[in-house]
Backbone bond lengths (Angstrom), bond angles and torsions (degrees), N, CA, C in turn:
res aa  C-N    CA-C-N  psi(-1)  N-CA   C-N-CA  omega(-1)  CA-C   N-CA-C  phi
1 M - - - 1.458 - - 1.525 111.53 -
2 F 1.328 116.54 -42.92 1.466 121.81 -179.52 1.521 110.91 -57.77
3 L 1.352 116.57 -46.08 1.458 120.86 -179.88 1.518 110.62 -65.86
4 A 1.323 117.96 -39.84 1.457 120.81 179.99 1.524 111.50 -62.93
5 L 1.319 116.90 -41.88 1.460 120.39 179.64 1.519 111.51 -67.40
6 I 1.334 116.73 -34.70 1.461 119.82 175.10 1.518 110.06 -60.05
7 I 1.321 116.96 -47.21 1.455 121.00 -178.42 1.520 110.79 -62.25
8 L 1.331 118.25 -38.87 1.452 121.71 178.44 1.521 112.01 -64.84
9 C 1.327 116.87 -30.19 1.462 121.02 -176.24 1.522 113.67 -87.25
10 I 1.332 118.57 -5.86 1.461 120.53 -172.21 1.521 112.12 -60.39
11 S 1.343 119.11 -28.11 1.454 120.96 -176.29 1.521 113.81 -81.01
12 I 1.343 119.10 -2.54 1.461 121.39 -178.80 1.522 109.57 -63.66
13 P 1.351 119.63 127.11 1.465 120.89 -177.03 1.518 111.87 -78.38
14 F 1.321 115.98 149.01 1.445 123.03 175.53 1.519 107.85 -131.25
15 S 1.317 117.09 150.22 1.453 120.57 176.90 1.512 109.01 -144.71
16 S 1.319 115.49 161.55 1.453 120.63 176.58 1.514 108.93 -140.49
17 T 1.315 116.62 150.84 1.456 121.66 -179.70 1.512 108.78 -135.40
18 G 1.341 115.57 171.09 1.456 119.44 174.66 1.502 111.93 91.99
19 K 1.336 116.21 -139.98 1.451 120.58 -170.32 1.522 113.94 -85.35
20 I 1.323 117.23 6.93 1.469 120.04 173.33 1.521 108.73 -127.26
21 D 1.315 115.44 164.99 1.454 120.13 174.93 1.520 108.95 -135.29
22 H 1.326 114.96 143.66 1.473 121.93 176.23 1.507 108.07 -124.61
23 W 1.339 116.02 126.48 1.451 119.46 172.63 1.518 109.52 -138.91
24 S 1.320 114.14 156.50 1.464 120.88 -176.89 1.511 110.28 -117.20
25 V 1.316 115.36 145.68 1.457 122.84 174.72 1.523 106.83 -128.64
26 G 1.309 116.97 120.94 1.453 119.98 -176.78 1.511 113.25 -97.10
27 S 1.309 115.90 150.83 1.465 123.88 171.70 1.527 112.65 55.38
28 I 1.324 116.83 50.35 1.454 120.67 171.82 1.526 108.09 -71.19
29 I 1.314 117.64 118.78 1.464 121.96 179.25 1.520 108.45 -98.17
30 I 1.326 116.26 122.10 1.455 120.41 -175.85 1.528 110.95 -89.61
31 T 1.325 118.50 -56.92 1.463 120.57 -176.83 1.525 113.60 -128.17
32 D 1.317 117.51 -28.20 1.456 118.95 -179.55 1.517 108.96 -155.08
33 P 1.330 118.00 161.74 1.472 120.53 -173.49 1.522 115.02 -63.58
34 T 1.326 118.37 -12.13 1.468 119.25 -179.63 1.523 111.89 -88.38
35 T 1.326 117.86 -8.13 1.458 121.61 -178.86 1.522 108.83 -112.07
36 Q 1.312 116.66 103.10 1.454 120.60 -176.53 1.518 110.64 -131.05
37 F 1.333 115.46 149.15 1.450 122.08 179.95 1.516 109.29 -133.38
38 R 1.296 115.88 145.22 1.457 121.37 160.71 1.515 105.81 -94.39
39 L 1.327 116.59 130.63 1.452 121.51 177.42 1.522 109.39 -109.31
40 D 1.322 115.88 135.38 1.458 122.53 170.76 1.517 107.31 -121.62
41 I 1.327 115.75 116.71 1.462 120.98 -175.71 1.523 108.77 -107.31
42 Y 1.312 115.76 128.36 1.462 123.62 175.62 1.524 107.22 -118.82
43 S 1.332 116.19 123.51 1.459 118.54 -171.35 1.516 111.68 -145.12
44 P 1.337 117.30 147.10 1.465 119.54 165.07 1.526 108.98 -61.84
45 T 1.317 116.74 156.37 1.462 120.75 177.74 1.524 112.41 -106.84
46 T 1.306 118.22 -11.31 1.458 121.17 176.95 1.523 109.29 -71.05
47 P 1.333 118.53 127.45 1.465 119.95 -178.92 1.521 112.12 -55.58
48 G 1.316 115.28 141.61 1.457 121.18 -179.27 1.511 110.41 155.00
49 S 1.307 115.84 177.08 1.454 123.01 178.92 1.529 109.14 -103.14
50 Y 1.329 116.66 132.88 1.459 121.21 -173.82 1.534 110.83 -133.00
51 P 1.334 116.76 146.62 1.477 119.21 171.84 1.518 110.60 -65.98
52 V 1.338 115.68 160.09 1.460 121.81 -173.94 1.519 109.81 -126.49
53 L 1.335 115.64 135.49 1.458 122.38 170.30 1.515 109.03 -114.82
54 I 1.323 116.63 127.97 1.462 121.86 169.59 1.525 107.02 -91.02
55 F 1.326 116.93 129.91 1.461 122.00 -172.48 1.521 110.21 -116.99
56 L 1.334 116.06 117.74 1.463 121.97 170.26 1.525 107.30 -102.39
57 P 1.333 118.52 108.94 1.470 121.13 -174.66 1.523 112.50 -74.48
58 G 1.322 114.53 -173.04 1.452 121.93 -174.96 1.517 113.41 -63.53
59 L 1.325 114.77 161.68 1.461 123.17 -174.84 1.524 110.45 54.94
60 A 1.352 114.55 36.67 1.475 122.58 175.41 1.517 112.43 55.00
61 G 1.342 116.31 40.43 1.450 120.91 174.70 1.506 115.05 102.87
62 I 1.319 118.87 -5.68 1.458 120.99 177.94 1.532 110.50 -68.96
63 V 1.322 118.30 -36.77 1.459 122.47 179.13 1.532 108.20 -80.76
64 P 1.326 120.11 118.13 1.464 120.80 -179.03 1.526 112.27 -67.93
65 A 1.310 115.99 148.73 1.457 121.06 -179.22 1.533 113.53 -56.86
66 P 1.354 120.35 -34.48 1.469 118.62 179.46 1.518 114.89 -62.15
67 F 1.328 118.80 -16.33 1.459 119.46 174.83 1.533 111.27 -69.68
68 Y 1.340 117.16 -11.37 1.469 123.51 174.20 1.534 109.74 -108.39
69 H 1.315 117.42 33.32 1.469 121.59 -166.41 1.527 113.00 -54.91
70 K 1.315 117.68 -46.83 1.466 120.23 -179.45 1.515 110.96 -60.86
71 L 1.320 117.42 -45.44 1.462 121.68 -178.77 1.522 111.12 -63.54
72 V 1.329 116.89 -52.19 1.465 118.93 -173.66 1.521 111.48 -72.98
73 S 1.334 118.14 -30.72 1.461 120.28 174.77 1.524 110.95 -64.74
74 T 1.321 117.07 -40.21 1.458 120.66 178.97 1.519 110.93 -66.20
75 I 1.333 117.28 -36.90 1.461 120.20 175.53 1.525 109.95 -58.91
76 A 1.334 117.17 -45.60 1.467 120.54 178.37 1.518 111.69 -65.66
77 E 1.331 117.55 -38.45 1.465 120.96 176.83 1.527 111.65 -61.35
78 Q 1.326 115.93 -26.80 1.464 121.00 178.58 1.534 111.36 -94.97
79 N 1.341 115.36 24.29 1.468 123.07 167.24 1.529 114.61 69.87
80 V 1.320 115.46 40.56 1.460 121.63 169.60 1.528 107.28 -129.79
81 I 1.327 117.06 126.73 1.466 121.54 175.17 1.531 108.75 -74.12
82 L 1.321 116.43 135.04 1.462 120.98 176.53 1.525 108.93 -123.62
83 I 1.328 116.08 129.68 1.462 122.53 176.36 1.522 107.84 -117.87
84 G 1.323 116.06 108.52 1.456 121.24 179.56 1.511 110.58 -88.17
85 I 1.333 116.81 134.46 1.457 121.58 176.66 1.527 108.58 -115.42
86 S 1.320 115.76 128.87 1.467 118.87 -175.28 1.523 110.07 -152.76
87 K 1.340 114.70 -176.68 1.462 123.41 -175.52 1.519 111.16 59.29
88 I 1.314 116.71 42.28 1.452 121.09 173.97 1.532 107.20 -79.87
89 E 1.321 116.81 123.41 1.460 119.95 -170.03 1.527 113.47 -67.55
90 N 1.314 117.67 -42.53 1.466 121.30 -177.17 1.521 108.89 -99.84
91 I 1.330 117.89 114.70 1.455 119.86 -173.49 1.520 113.53 -96.16
92 K 1.343 117.97 8.50 1.450 118.26 173.07 1.528 108.61 -63.33
93 P 1.345 118.16 131.61 1.468 119.94 -172.80 1.521 114.36 -53.83
94 E 1.332 116.98 -41.04 1.460 118.29 -177.73 1.527 111.63 -65.72
95 K 1.342 117.42 -32.71 1.458 120.69 177.00 1.527 110.57 -72.52
96 V 1.331 117.16 -40.60 1.461 120.22 177.96 1.524 110.25 -62.38
97 A 1.329 117.08 -38.42 1.467 120.30 178.14 1.531 110.75 -60.55
98 V 1.336 116.97 -37.58 1.466 120.20 175.91 1.523 110.32 -65.37
99 H 1.335 116.90 -42.27 1.461 120.61 177.13 1.530 110.65 -59.72
100 I 1.347 116.84 -42.83 1.465 120.51 178.93 1.528 110.06 -58.97
101 A 1.320 116.49 -45.00 1.461 120.22 -179.22 1.524 111.02 -61.09
102 E 1.329 117.11 -45.52 1.459 120.75 -179.54 1.521 111.23 -65.40
103 F 1.320 116.21 -40.27 1.463 119.44 -179.39 1.527 111.20 -66.73
104 L 1.325 117.31 -45.41 1.461 119.75 -178.26 1.525 111.71 -65.52
105 E 1.319 116.93 -34.75 1.465 119.60 175.78 1.524 110.55 -63.31
106 W 1.332 116.39 -38.60 1.465 121.29 -179.67 1.524 112.79 -74.64
107 V 1.331 116.98 -43.57 1.464 120.00 -168.86 1.521 112.91 -67.57
108 V 1.337 118.73 -22.58 1.464 120.96 -178.29 1.526 112.64 -95.28
109 K 1.330 118.50 -0.42 1.455 119.79 -179.86 1.525 110.09 -63.20
110 P 1.328 118.49 128.01 1.468 120.56 -173.87 1.524 114.27 -65.56
111 D 1.345 118.41 -24.27 1.457 121.23 179.65 1.526 112.31 -107.30
112 D 1.313 117.07 14.89 1.461 121.91 -176.50 1.525 107.04 -153.01
113 G 1.303 117.32 -151.15 1.457 121.59 172.30 1.523 114.34 52.86
114 A 1.330 115.59 -138.55 1.465 121.31 -177.47 1.527 111.06 -62.69
115 T 1.317 117.52 -35.74 1.461 120.46 179.54 1.520 110.92 -57.84
116 R 1.329 116.69 -45.22 1.467 120.01 179.51 1.520 111.51 -70.06
117 L 1.336 117.13 -40.47 1.465 119.93 179.18 1.525 111.34 -55.95
118 F 1.326 117.00 -41.19 1.462 120.91 -178.10 1.528 111.31 -79.36
119 A 1.318 117.88 -36.09 1.461 120.61 179.84 1.524 111.70 -64.82
120 E 1.334 116.90 -29.80 1.457 121.22 -176.32 1.529 113.09 -92.03
121 H 1.316 117.94 0.95 1.471 121.04 -177.34 1.528 108.59 -115.92
122 R 1.309 116.47 105.26 1.470 120.91 -168.84 1.520 113.67 -66.54
123 E 1.333 118.01 -24.53 1.472 120.30 -178.20 1.528 112.26 -67.70
124 V 1.340 117.81 -15.27 1.467 120.08 179.53 1.534 110.23 -118.72
125 K 1.322 115.81 34.43 1.458 119.99 177.99 1.534 109.75 -58.66
126 G 1.307 116.20 129.57 1.461 120.90 -179.53 1.513 114.41 89.10
127 V 1.344 117.46 -5.58 1.465 121.01 176.82 1.535 108.22 -88.37
128 I 1.330 115.20 129.10 1.463 120.55 -177.15 1.517 109.70 -116.84
129 P 1.333 117.95 117.31 1.469 119.15 173.52 1.532 109.35 -75.35
130 N 1.319 115.49 116.13 1.469 121.04 -176.67 1.526 108.89 -83.99
131 M 1.310 116.25 98.28 1.455 120.28 -175.31 1.522 113.04 -77.16
132 E 1.330 117.14 -5.45 1.465 120.35 170.35 1.521 110.65 -76.42
133 Y 1.324 116.65 -21.10 1.460 122.80 177.31 1.529 108.07 -111.79
134 L 1.320 115.18 69.87 1.457 121.68 -174.81 1.519 110.68 -112.22
135 G 1.326 115.49 125.87 1.457 121.45 174.99 1.520 110.39 -123.33
136 F 1.318 115.85 171.17 1.463 121.89 -179.33 1.520 108.19 -129.28
137 I 1.338 116.05 133.84 1.458 121.02 179.72 1.531 108.76 -125.26
138 S 1.326 115.82 139.00 1.468 120.99 -178.75 1.518 109.70 -131.94
139 H 1.316 114.95 161.66 1.468 120.77 173.00 1.524 109.42 -129.31
140 S 1.334 115.37 133.71 1.460 123.71 172.14 1.525 111.02 59.70
141 S 1.329 117.58 -129.39 1.465 120.62 -174.12 1.519 113.25 -70.64
142 A 1.331 118.73 -7.65 1.473 120.61 173.72 1.527 111.15 -63.54
143 A 1.334 117.23 -17.57 1.469 120.09 176.91 1.522 111.48 -63.08
144 H 1.328 117.11 -31.46 1.470 120.14 -176.05 1.532 111.85 -64.05
145 P 1.347 119.54 -54.89 1.470 117.79 177.37 1.525 113.04 -65.44
146 L 1.329 118.42 -30.51 1.465 119.53 174.20 1.517 109.93 -61.64
147 G 1.324 117.15 -45.11 1.457 120.48 177.55 1.521 112.03 -62.78
148 Q 1.333 116.61 -39.34 1.466 119.68 177.41 1.522 111.11 -61.16
149 Y 1.316 116.17 -42.93 1.466 120.15 178.23 1.524 110.67 -61.20
150 L 1.331 117.12 -48.78 1.460 121.08 -176.66 1.528 111.92 -69.33
151 N 1.310 117.65 -24.91 1.466 119.70 174.77 1.530 111.65 -63.54
152 T 1.318 116.00 -26.59 1.467 121.27 -178.22 1.521 111.91 -93.67
153 T 1.335 116.58 -42.76 1.456 121.27 -176.46 1.521 109.72 -158.14
154 C 1.309 116.56 150.41 1.464 120.64 172.16 1.513 110.87 -79.51
155 G 1.341 117.10 -29.16 1.450 119.68 -174.07 1.515 110.56 56.41
156 P 1.334 118.38 -140.12 1.469 121.00 179.46 1.530 114.35 -88.52
157 V 1.339 117.72 1.47 1.471 121.56 -173.68 1.524 110.27 -74.77
158 K 1.348 116.22 133.06 1.469 120.76 -177.81 1.524 113.32 -122.83
159 L 1.321 117.91 -1.57 1.467 123.21 168.78 1.514 107.43 -164.34
160 I 1.337 115.92 158.88 1.463 119.91 175.97 1.525 109.94 -133.69
161 I 1.325 114.06 150.88 1.464 122.62 175.69 1.526 106.46 -129.39
162 M 1.317 116.40 124.86 1.457 121.42 -178.90 1.526 109.17 -116.67
163 M 1.326 116.27 113.10 1.457 120.56 174.98 1.523 108.15 -89.95
164 N 1.327 116.09 119.25 1.474 122.47 176.94 1.527 111.56 48.39
165 P 1.329 118.21 52.99 1.462 119.59 -172.54 1.525 112.66 -68.37
166 V 1.334 114.52 135.47 1.463 122.81 176.96 1.518 107.90 -119.10
167 D 1.324 116.78 133.62 1.458 120.33 171.97 1.523 108.15 -94.51
168 G 1.329 115.86 159.69 1.450 118.88 -176.37 1.520 111.01 78.96
169 I 1.304 116.29 -176.63 1.462 121.42 -177.13 1.522 112.30 -128.12
170 D 1.326 117.47 12.41 1.460 119.88 -169.05 1.529 109.72 -149.42
171 P 1.355 118.78 106.69 1.462 120.16 -179.91 1.522 113.97 -66.08
172 F 1.335 117.75 -17.66 1.463 120.32 177.11 1.532 111.10 -76.76
173 G 1.333 116.97 -18.66 1.454 120.30 179.76 1.508 114.56 83.85
174 F 1.350 117.04 11.23 1.456 119.58 179.73 1.531 111.47 -70.72
175 V 1.335 116.52 -39.00 1.467 121.96 -178.51 1.524 108.38 -97.48
176 Q 1.318 116.76 110.42 1.463 121.83 -177.50 1.538 109.29 -88.15
177 D 1.326 115.89 78.26 1.460 121.99 -176.44 1.530 107.76 -124.81
178 F 1.328 115.98 90.33 1.458 121.07 -175.17 1.524 110.32 -123.54
179 I 1.325 115.18 146.61 1.462 119.71 171.82 1.524 111.27 -108.85
180 T 1.324 117.19 -14.17 1.465 120.87 176.58 1.521 109.20 -98.73
181 H 1.339 115.01 136.92 1.462 121.38 177.86 1.533 107.77 -143.25
182 P 1.330 115.77 67.88 1.465 118.21 -175.46 1.527 111.64 -62.15
183 P 1.346 116.37 147.07 1.474 127.13 7.09 1.526 114.44 -89.01
184 T 1.334 118.24 12.94 1.462 119.72 176.51 1.522 109.14 -62.23
185 P 1.333 118.44 124.81 1.469 119.50 -175.92 1.517 112.00 -75.12
186 L 1.315 116.02 144.49 1.456 120.64 168.05 1.525 108.90 -66.83
187 P 1.333 119.12 156.26 1.464 120.83 -169.68 1.519 115.49 -81.09
188 F 1.323 118.51 6.83 1.456 120.31 179.69 1.528 110.00 -121.40
189 R 1.329 114.69 155.09 1.464 122.28 177.54 1.522 108.26 -126.15
190 T 1.321 117.28 121.66 1.453 121.29 177.38 1.524 108.38 -155.55
191 P 1.323 119.21 149.16 1.466 119.79 175.27 1.525 110.34 -58.15
192 T 1.338 115.66 131.40 1.467 120.23 -174.20 1.518 110.54 -135.16
193 L 1.335 115.57 133.68 1.457 122.68 169.67 1.517 108.08 -114.18
194 I 1.331 116.06 123.16 1.462 122.59 172.52 1.520 107.94 -105.45
195 I 1.323 116.66 126.27 1.473 121.35 174.83 1.522 106.95 -112.70
196 S 1.319 115.77 113.95 1.472 120.97 179.47 1.519 109.31 -112.71
197 N 1.321 115.67 171.12 1.459 121.36 179.04 1.521 110.33 -127.83
198 G 1.315 115.15 149.77 1.455 120.10 -176.61 1.513 114.23 -63.98
199 L 1.342 117.14 -25.00 1.464 120.72 -177.67 1.525 112.57 -99.75
200 D 1.326 118.02 9.67 1.466 120.53 179.13 1.524 111.95 -54.25
201 N 1.330 116.17 -39.47 1.462 121.58 -173.61 1.524 112.85 -94.90
202 V 1.347 117.59 10.15 1.467 121.46 -177.71 1.531 109.38 -101.65
203 P 1.325 119.14 126.27 1.471 119.83 177.49 1.526 110.90 -66.98
204 A 1.327 116.19 142.62 1.463 120.14 175.17 1.523 110.60 -70.57
205 H 1.326 116.08 -34.54 1.468 122.81 -179.52 1.525 107.51 -146.03
206 K 1.286 117.26 157.96 1.457 120.45 -175.13 1.524 112.20 -67.31
207 E 1.349 117.38 -18.19 1.462 119.89 -177.06 1.527 112.90 -83.76
208 V 1.334 117.78 -10.83 1.465 120.02 -173.63 1.527 109.93 -125.83
209 P 1.330 117.24 153.03 1.463 119.75 175.68 1.524 109.79 -75.77
210 P 1.322 118.47 164.63 1.464 119.71 173.35 1.519 110.70 -64.17
211 C 1.324 115.99 156.56 1.460 119.80 -179.47 1.524 112.20 -70.02
212 A 1.316 117.20 -25.18 1.472 120.29 179.36 1.525 109.23 -140.83
213 P 1.335 117.50 77.44 1.470 120.11 179.45 1.525 111.02 -56.92
214 N 1.311 116.35 143.21 1.468 120.60 -175.88 1.521 113.10 -55.26
215 N 1.319 117.30 -35.25 1.464 119.19 -173.54 1.523 113.67 -73.43
216 I 1.348 118.41 -12.05 1.468 119.80 -179.45 1.532 112.74 -128.39
217 S 1.312 118.20 15.94 1.465 119.05 -174.67 1.524 111.74 -139.17
218 N 1.316 115.18 176.12 1.457 126.87 169.87 1.526 114.48 39.09
219 D 1.345 117.70 -87.96 1.464 120.21 -175.27 1.523 111.86 -66.03
220 R 1.312 117.45 -26.81 1.463 119.94 175.87 1.533 109.54 -60.78
221 W 1.318 117.19 -40.83 1.462 121.02 176.07 1.523 110.80 -69.81
222 Y 1.328 116.14 -44.04 1.463 120.62 -178.76 1.526 110.90 -55.35
223 R 1.322 117.47 -41.08 1.465 121.76 -178.07 1.527 113.44 -80.15
224 S 1.332 116.69 -5.63 1.468 120.83 179.71 1.523 112.91 -104.72
225 L 1.316 117.41 -9.79 1.463 122.14 -175.95 1.518 109.90 -101.58
226 Y 1.321 117.11 129.08 1.458 120.87 -173.76 1.523 112.96 -118.74
227 G 1.312 117.94 14.43 1.449 121.51 163.29 1.516 108.46 -86.84
228 P 1.333 119.23 -175.05 1.472 120.62 174.98 1.524 109.48 -63.57
229 T 1.333 116.87 116.14 1.459 121.69 -169.37 1.523 110.06 -126.53
230 F 1.324 115.66 128.87 1.463 122.80 -177.58 1.523 108.48 -122.92
231 L 1.333 116.52 137.74 1.463 121.18 176.93 1.519 108.91 -128.00
232 V 1.326 116.09 126.88 1.465 122.67 176.26 1.525 107.63 -122.07
233 N 1.340 116.34 128.44 1.460 121.71 -178.98 1.528 109.55 -113.08
234 L 1.340 115.94 120.32 1.463 121.98 174.88 1.521 107.31 -89.45
235 T 1.320 115.71 104.17 1.457 123.78 -158.74 1.518 114.69 -63.39
236 D 1.324 117.98 -37.83 1.461 120.71 -168.60 1.525 114.00 -93.42
237 Y 1.322 117.44 -0.87 1.463 119.74 -170.13 1.520 112.52 -110.31
238 G 1.347 114.30 163.62 1.443 121.56 -174.97 1.512 113.62 -105.81
239 H 1.318 114.42 175.56 1.459 123.45 -170.82 1.525 113.12 -60.06
240 A 1.327 117.63 -34.08 1.471 121.26 -175.58 1.520 112.48 -115.94
241 D 1.320 117.85 19.37 1.460 120.29 -177.97 1.527 113.02 -73.36
242 N 1.329 117.62 -5.70 1.464 119.57 174.95 1.529 112.19 -87.80
243 L 1.330 117.82 -0.43 1.458 122.05 175.06 1.529 110.71 -82.94
244 D 1.328 115.97 153.15 1.462 121.32 176.29 1.524 109.95 -92.94
245 E 1.341 114.90 167.67 1.466 119.87 174.87 1.534 109.39 -76.32
246 P 1.326 118.36 148.97 1.469 126.83 6.70 1.523 114.26 -89.59
247 I 1.325 117.64 -4.58 1.459 118.66 -175.17 1.526 111.74 -69.18
248 H 1.347 117.04 -26.26 1.467 118.60 176.61 1.527 110.35 -62.73
249 E 1.327 116.59 -41.84 1.460 120.01 177.76 1.527 110.31 -62.73
250 T 1.331 117.17 -39.81 1.459 121.36 178.07 1.520 111.40 -62.62
251 S 1.325 116.43 -37.43 1.466 120.68 -177.04 1.529 112.27 -63.07
252 K 1.326 117.05 -20.08 1.460 120.25 -178.53 1.529 112.00 -68.30
253 L 1.334 116.70 -13.05 1.465 119.15 172.68 1.521 111.47 -65.29
254 M 1.347 115.92 -24.63 1.457 120.76 -173.92 1.521 113.77 -121.06
255 C 1.334 117.50 -34.20 1.470 121.28 -169.32 1.517 111.47 -117.92
256 A 1.331 116.59 135.49 1.461 121.36 174.46 1.524 109.65 -63.94
257 W 1.338 116.22 149.72 1.457 121.11 -175.95 1.515 110.64 -135.54
258 C 1.308 116.14 160.92 1.463 121.40 178.06 1.524 109.74 -66.09
259 K 1.335 115.81 136.85 1.460 121.39 -178.03 1.525 110.01 -130.26
260 G 1.334 115.15 147.38 1.448 119.98 173.16 1.515 113.87 97.54
261 T 1.332 114.67 -173.53 1.468 121.13 -173.77 1.522 113.06 -73.11
262 I 1.327 118.21 -14.87 1.467 120.26 178.72 1.524 111.70 -72.75
263 C 1.331 117.28 -12.82 1.466 120.77 -170.36 1.520 111.53 -89.87
264 S 1.309 115.95 129.98 1.460 122.88 167.00 1.522 106.45 -136.44
265 F 1.319 116.07 98.60 1.456 118.91 -174.33 1.524 111.84 -66.80
266 S 1.323 116.40 -32.17 1.465 119.21 176.85 1.522 110.50 -65.42
267 Q 1.324 116.50 -45.43 1.469 120.33 177.65 1.522 111.01 -61.99
268 Y 1.324 115.71 -42.14 1.469 120.01 -179.95 1.521 111.21 -59.43
269 K 1.327 117.18 -45.99 1.466 120.43 -179.51 1.526 111.33 -66.17
270 T 1.330 116.25 -37.58 1.462 119.04 177.20 1.523 110.48 -64.50
271 E 1.321 116.99 -41.90 1.458 120.03 -179.53 1.528 111.69 -69.49
272 E 1.319 116.78 -36.88 1.461 118.58 176.00 1.525 109.95 -63.80
273 A 1.333 116.79 -42.46 1.464 120.12 176.88 1.526 111.19 -61.28
274 T 1.330 116.85 -39.49 1.467 120.82 179.75 1.523 111.05 -64.44
275 L 1.332 117.23 -41.17 1.464 119.92 175.41 1.530 110.52 -59.84
276 I 1.316 116.07 -42.82 1.467 121.12 -177.27 1.524 111.14 -64.74
277 T 1.325 116.80 -51.19 1.468 119.05 -176.62 1.526 111.68 -71.45
278 S 1.319 117.38 -32.96 1.468 119.82 176.04 1.515 110.58 -62.64
279 F 1.330 116.27 -40.59 1.461 120.42 178.09 1.526 110.70 -64.83
280 V 1.319 116.98 -44.18 1.468 120.89 179.38 1.519 110.77 -57.23
281 Y 1.322 116.85 -48.56 1.455 119.65 -177.58 1.527 112.27 -75.95
282 A 1.321 116.89 -30.66 1.465 119.50 175.59 1.524 110.54 -61.59
283 I 1.329 116.37 -43.21 1.462 120.36 -177.35 1.523 111.36 -77.47
284 F 1.311 117.65 -54.31 1.466 119.80 -173.67 1.528 112.80 -69.64
285 N 1.330 117.54 -35.09 1.467 120.52 -179.33 1.525 112.92 -96.83
286 R 1.337 116.19 2.32 1.465 120.76 -176.26 1.537 110.12 50.77
287 D 1.334 114.77 47.64 1.463 122.71 -171.97 1.534 109.40 -98.08
288 I 1.315 116.54 106.01 1.465 120.89 -177.13 1.524 111.40 -66.06
289 Q 1.334 117.95 -34.39 1.462 120.61 179.76 1.530 110.59 -62.97
290 Q 1.331 117.02 -42.28 1.459 119.79 177.89 1.529 111.05 -68.33
291 L 1.318 116.75 -35.02 1.461 120.09 179.64 1.526 111.46 -64.72
292 R 1.312 117.55 -30.55 1.468 120.47 179.21 1.526 111.61 -62.02
293 I 1.328 117.58 -30.37 1.466 120.27 177.44 1.521 110.13 -63.90
294 I 1.327 116.81 -34.09 1.458 121.58 179.46 1.531 110.84 -80.16
295 E 1.311 117.03 -38.86 1.465 121.00 -177.89 1.528 112.66 -76.56
296 N 1.337 117.13 -26.77 1.464 120.83 -178.32 1.526 109.74 -138.65
297 P 1.320 118.48 63.18 1.468 120.46 -174.63 1.519 113.82 -64.89
298 Q 1.330 116.62 -22.40 1.464 119.78 179.69 1.531 111.55 -59.53
299 A 1.320 117.78 -27.62 1.461 121.93 -178.05 1.521 112.72 -82.86
300 F 1.338 117.49 -9.55 1.460 119.91 -172.32 1.526 114.09 -122.94
301 L 1.328 118.04 -21.53 1.454 121.30 -176.05 1.526 110.98 -107.19
302 E 1.328 116.39 150.61 1.460 120.95 176.74 1.517 112.14 -84.90
303 S 1.310 118.20 -29.90 1.464 121.36 179.22 1.523 110.74 -69.99
304 R 1.328 115.46 154.92 1.465 119.25 173.99 1.518 109.23 -67.37
305 V 1.322 115.77 137.88 1.453 119.34 -172.52 1.522 109.65 -151.64
306 S 1.323 115.87 148.52 1.465 122.17 169.34 1.524 106.77 -130.68
307 N 1.316 116.33 163.39 1.465 117.82 -178.30 1.517 111.49 -159.92
308 K 1.315 114.87 166.48 1.463 123.05 172.25 1.518 107.11 -157.85
309 Y 1.310 115.90 162.17 1.463 119.02 175.46 1.514 109.52 -156.17
310 D 1.322 114.76 155.04 1.451 122.64 177.48 1.526 107.14 -137.59
311 L 1.323 115.86 113.53 1.465 120.70 -177.13 1.521 112.36 -79.18
312 H 1.330 117.20 -12.20 1.469 122.15 178.75 1.527 112.33 49.53
313 G 1.324 114.26 42.48 1.453 119.78 173.85 1.514 115.60 89.00
314 Y 1.324 118.21 -7.90 1.466 120.28 177.94 1.524 109.51 -77.54
315 D 1.314 117.30 139.60 1.459 123.12 -174.04 1.523 110.48 -95.13
316 Y 1.333 116.22 116.29 1.458 121.23 177.77 1.530 112.55 -114.51
317 K 1.309 116.95 17.68 1.469 119.55 179.51 1.524 111.56 -65.84
318 T 1.318 116.76 -31.75 1.466 120.33 -178.77 1.515 111.73 -119.42
319 G 1.338 117.57 24.80 1.451 120.49 173.77 1.508 115.59 115.58
320 G 1.325 118.24 -18.07 1.460 120.42 175.33 1.512 114.09 86.21
321 P 1.316 116.38 179.62 1.475 121.48 -174.34 1.512 114.79 -83.80
322 G 1.340 118.93 1.22 1.457 120.78 -176.02 1.514 111.46 83.73
323 G 1.319 115.69 -165.41 1.453 119.70 177.61 1.516 110.87 -80.17
324 F 1.312 117.23 137.83 1.455 120.54 -179.97 1.522 109.80 -161.69
325 C 1.301 115.90 163.35 1.459 122.51 169.02 1.513 107.59 -150.78
326 T 1.321 116.48 128.31 1.465 121.63 179.75 1.519 109.28 -131.08
327 H 1.329 114.84 159.66 1.453 121.47 177.65 1.520 109.43 -114.96
328 D 1.326 116.39 147.80 1.449 121.52 175.19 1.524 109.99 -65.73
């Protein structure tokens, strides 16, 4: 039912005004007619060079990026370009990982890809997507195909951000398809921010499993990543609380959500965006002040939060090594 309602809502229009611009490009064909993407680009409009995040939304791209409009718009307002990729027809993780590889190969081409997308859109004249500062962000089960891709190659990716990451493809646990097996390390090293929520492991109703059971989510990834890894948990919020209405209301069929007077979904999305952009600039600019927001979020956010991090031997006393990805 959840997937059906998502598909019904895909035609809902979204718009943005002010110092950012959002535009969509449908049916981008990368290598053959069976591989197609809908792209949603959120960008500052002030001329300049900006870091770029590629965003694979929930259900491995089935959920379109505009359903996270408040979150992704705030990311762009904080001077990070975000390119959401969605409407991937085949949602098997191994197929999505192939799509990711094809898309990333295309998007960094100097005479095509993101360069062409921005050159052909007059509202962002003078805006340059800096593909040397390229990161990847995922939500929920989109972490699985991202991990599959990175297990094979780093490609152009130099940091990753995982919102409520789930391994496997089945919250019931019927399909045992995992790429993480902690404490065995995954074969890649890259700066990583994991943003989890306190209600990830709480069922919305007694008839359904939680959207992110503890045994296949969040900490499972944290214990499998051996680059500099940071985890921030927003205690009072649920797995899909970063979605906008009406799809957020639909998500309550499956995912527990924040309830009561403590909840401010707008504030939560703004704070999640702040964590994301602070991490991007902390890593790419070797900015210790921005890194402090990640290392001590309690001092900067209004929401209740807990956190931990493991640098795995990387030195961040003077700003760190910047963005990178290496393979064992």
